[in-house]
C-alpha positions, 0 to 999 in steps of 0.5 A, a space after each residue: 103880186 109877191 115875189 113867190 108868186 112870180 117865181 112859181 108862175 114863171 116854172 107853171 109857164 110852160 104847163 099852163 100855155 099846153 093846157 089852160 082853157 081861154 076861152 072859158 076863163 074871160 067871164 070868170 076874170 070879168 067877175 072877180 075883177 081881175 081884168 077889165 074888158 078893154 085888158 080881155 080884149 087885148 089878151 084876146 089879140 095877142 099874137 096870132 089869136 091863137 089859144 095859146 097865144 092868148 094863154 101866153 097873154 094872160 099868165 105874163 098879163 097876171 104878174 102884174 094884177 095886185 097881190 092876190 091875182 094868184 089865188 084868185 087866177 086859181 079860184 077862177 079855173 075852178 070855177 070853169 071846171 079847170 080843177 086840174 090845174 087848179 089844183 096844181 097851182 094850188 099843192 105847189 103855191 103851198 109847198 112854196 110857203 113851207 119852204 120858199 127856197 126849194 125850186 120845183 124845176 118843170 117835169 119835161 127839163 134834164 140835163 144834157 150835155 151838148 154838143 157838135 154831134 148832139 146830145 149826148 146819151 144818158 149814161 155818158 151825162 151822167 157820168 159826164 156832169 162834175 162843172 170841174 171836169 170837160 166832159 167828152 172832150 171839149 164838150 161843157 156840161 150846159 143844163 136846158 131850162 130858167 135859170 133860177 132852176 139850175 143848181 149853183 154848181 151848173 151856173 154859165 160864168 162855172 161852166 164857160 165865162 169868157 163864152 158869150 152867149 149870144 142870142 140873134 136880133 132882128 134886124 141883123 147881128 146877135 145880142 151878147 147875152 153875157 155882155 149886156 148882165 155884166 153891162 145891166 148892174 155895171 152903175 158907170 156902163 148903164 143907169 140902175 133902176 132899183 128902185 120899188 118904181 122907176 118913176 113917173 109915166 106921162 101920156 097926154 092922148 089927143 083925140 078929139 080936135 076943136 073944129 075950128 082947129 081942121 084938125 080930125 078926130 084921132 081914131 085908133 090912138 085911146 087902144 095905143 094909151 091903153 097899151 101903153 098905160 098897161 106896159 109901162 105900169 108891167 114896166 113899174 113906172 106910175 102912170 098917169 093918163 091925161 085926155 083932150 089937152 089944149 096947147 096950155 094945157 099940155 104945157 101945164 101937165 108937164 110942168 107940174 110934173 116938172 114940179 113934183 119931187 123925182 128924188 126917190 125915183 130913178 127915171 122918168 117917162 112922157 109919150 104923147 099922142 097928138 098930130 104933129 108937125 114940123 116946127 122951127 127948131 135949135 135941138 128937137 125938131 118937130 111940134 105936137 097939137 093941142 086942142 085947139 090947134 095950137 101946136 107945142 113944140 117938142 124941143 119946149 117939153 123937153 127943155 121943161 125937164 131940162 136941170 134947171 127946170 126939175 132939178 130932182 130929175 138930173 142924172 137921170 134918163 127923161 124919155 120921151 115918146 112922140 107919136 105924131 107926124 112929122 110933116 106931109 111928105 109920103 114915103 114910097 121907100 124905095 126897092 130893094 135886093 130881097 124884100 120881106 113878106 111882112 109888109 101890111 099895105 095900107 087900107 080904108 083904115 090907115 091914115 096919117 097924122 100930119 099937119 101942113 108946115 109954115 117955116 118962121 123967120 128965124 133970127 139972124 145969129 142963129 148958129 151963133 145962138 146954137 152953139 152957145 147952148 148946153 149939150 143936154 144930158 140923159 134924155 132920150 127923144 124918141 119919134 115914131 117916124 123920120 122928120 117930113 114926113 106921115 106917121 101911120 095909125 091904124 083906126 082899129 089897131 092903132 098907130 104902128 110904132 106903138 102897137 110895134 114898141 109896146 110888142 117889142 118891150 113885152 119880149 125883148 125889155 127883161 133883156 135888151 137896153 133901150 137902144 135894141 130895143 128901138 133897133 127893134 122897132 124903127 126894123 120892124 115898123 120901117 117892113 109895114 106899107 106901101 107906103 113906108 115909115 121908120 121911127 128914129 130918136 136923138 139920144 142923148 143919155 150917157 149911159 145904156 138903159 135896162 128896163 126893170 122887169 
């Protein structure tokens, strides 16, 4: 989607969410091939499933549907009798084309002065809106609304550059938005993701296993795959999906990806959705199964993309998301002073991705070997569960980990770095179910990573 159309959608978002009648749109969106049936089902499941949640999700997804998405969407509105919204979007789009610099503010946003006593009267606002003069003693004028609509003279760095703007994060504490923006723009403190496509994202989705492997069908994994396929495209990655690979074919797919030229790209992502088990390791624990019942260690997967294995990714972040069991133990949790009401009981549709682990022989000089290994850099491996424990997957809605990761990326990727996002995921997953699960990661990134949204 063109940047002008994207900005128009964002300016009109509040009105669209308020007035859009989504139930009447599904057939029109399908017939014009704006969305597939699976995508529409994903939108319908958004949030609580209410009309507003569905409308909000639809507007968000629309930004990823190509250059003709907005005019096609306007046609869908006209086809379903929503002429007022269609006319509003069409006229706004034409006006934006005639004057690209014009940013028409939303009707309900007005400049106000905030202070301990609440909102100051309109008369006082009009008199005191000069940013060079403090308003009402120690109060500074602040404009509410999307930053793109603020007058240049009222940018936060002009008003109060020394004052942080913390926002609440669910796992406790606050997140300093101003500081995050400074870090994001600094090449010394954050990876810079400014290529048109950030990089490749390879998803290996193993669902059906051969009978001789003794591994069951991973019902619900395709839901995970579809969510992440959409999500990483939304984050400007080129997504490729490989389904039902044997261990040998998994390695071949990974090596083929490592052999590509990544010099013009900024990042790389691997997602593995499979059964898993514990494995003897030196750096990264765990292993994942191919459909033939043979395992590939996470350590081997990561090392395929080392500096020698994939030199064109040297110095660039390489992210690995592993949705598989780390073992067969079920975590019953422990009592705390205040328990969350958001826990979800396990039912007949929840199952683990666990396989028993057998420890193999270790070389006599293993400890000396560890100390001689180079420390991996620019690598993050995120596991769905703590090593040794099961990872829960719902047959209908997918795995706890992927479902939560997808939701956190959608809501927070625009403003928070990857480590903060994964803290949110761990916090949310840890509150689910009777049996407990907590994701974890091995982080060897040298800088903070902010996704491109």
